[in-house]
C-alpha positions, 0 to 999 in steps of 0.5 A: 876673928872671935869663935862666934864670928867664925861659927857665923861665917860657916853658917852663912857659907852653908846657907848659900852653899858657898865654899870658903877658902881660908889662907892659913899659911900663918896659922902655926905662927902664933904666941901669947900676946903678953911679953911675960907669957911663957913661951911653949917648946916642943918638949915642954908645951905651955898650957897658956899658948895651947888654951888660947888657940881658936879652931880654924874655920875648917875645924869648925866646919867639921864639927859645928852643928853636925859638920859636913855629915849633918842631916841634909848636907852632901858631905863635901863641907863648906870650908877648905884650908889652904896652907904652905910649908914656905912660912914654917920650913923655908921660903923656897919650899914651894909645897903646901897642903889643903884640908877639908872634908874627906869627900872634898879632899878625895875630889881634889885629889882627882884633879889634873895636877894630882892625878897626873903625878901626885904633886908639882914638887916631888923632891920637896914633898919627900923632904917635907915628909921626912921633916913631918914624920921625924917631928923635926918640923914641930920642933923648928916651929916651937923652938925657933920660929915662934920664939923668934917672931914673938921677940920681933913682934914684941920689939915692934909693939914696944916701939909702937907704944912709945912712938906712935900711940901718943900721936893718935895711932891705934892698934885694931884688935889690941885686946887679943890674947893670941897674936902671930904671923908676920904683920901688925896693922895700924889705924892712922889718926884722922885726917891722915890716909894710908896712901899719903902716909906711905908716899911721904914715908918713902919720900922723906924717910926712905921707909917702905910701908904697906898701905891698907888699900893694897890688900883690899878685896875687889868689890868690897865697899868698906873704906876702913882700909884707907886709914890703915897700914900694915907693918912687917916685923919678919923681914927687916933686921930685928935691931932696925925695927925700932928705928923704922917705927921712929921714922914713921912717927916722924912722918906722921908727926910732920903730917899732923902738923903740916900735911902739905909740907914734906921735908927733904931727908930721904937722901941720907937715909938707908931704906927700911922696908918694914911694910914689905911682905 
């Protein structure tokens, strides 16, 4: 989402006095989209990475047009950021945080789960306090997570360019300077639809992918997700990512040639959950 679109979303939330809850769990997992871009480290940060980052919606709500304290506002703001340490420390860390205006966070701190004991995960919270105060979490993100996920992203993206783009598959937002997270989204060539491709991928190639409609918001009338699939580059072993893309290319090629004639090859294929989340 561009900076202009983010500002417009905040303006709409203010106009209708709505609260936007952003799921920012992957926000720290970002890197330059170009493979030859210099990767930042904790001790020697890359200017290109820092300059490419966009402010979050909660940041925009703080300063845009006077922020939550602008004339006529109640001070609570219209955006709260919801994040988790489970994506940047370890999968089993059931601990997170919320960010918002000072008034909103004060009110949130008075809810039952906080007022009755501080947090549901006391011990985990003490661990995270040590990681944050020592600076070790930042080092882990910059020196371990970002390089590892960037390498996996580039590996999958290279396979996509070789095997899927020639078949008419496209990458939404392919011109982004910064990428990140765990996933890549693809748009299938017409007349293919995501549900059918996912079924054929599982049946023919023993390949699990995420079909777009699984991630739709209830009541959303858009139909674009019907032709989109989500692939995960963080779960499967790095050396298997290219094979997973090649299996998907085989399915798409067969469906474009003959959409009603599945082959029977799954029995000899080990499972590759490149769409797992």
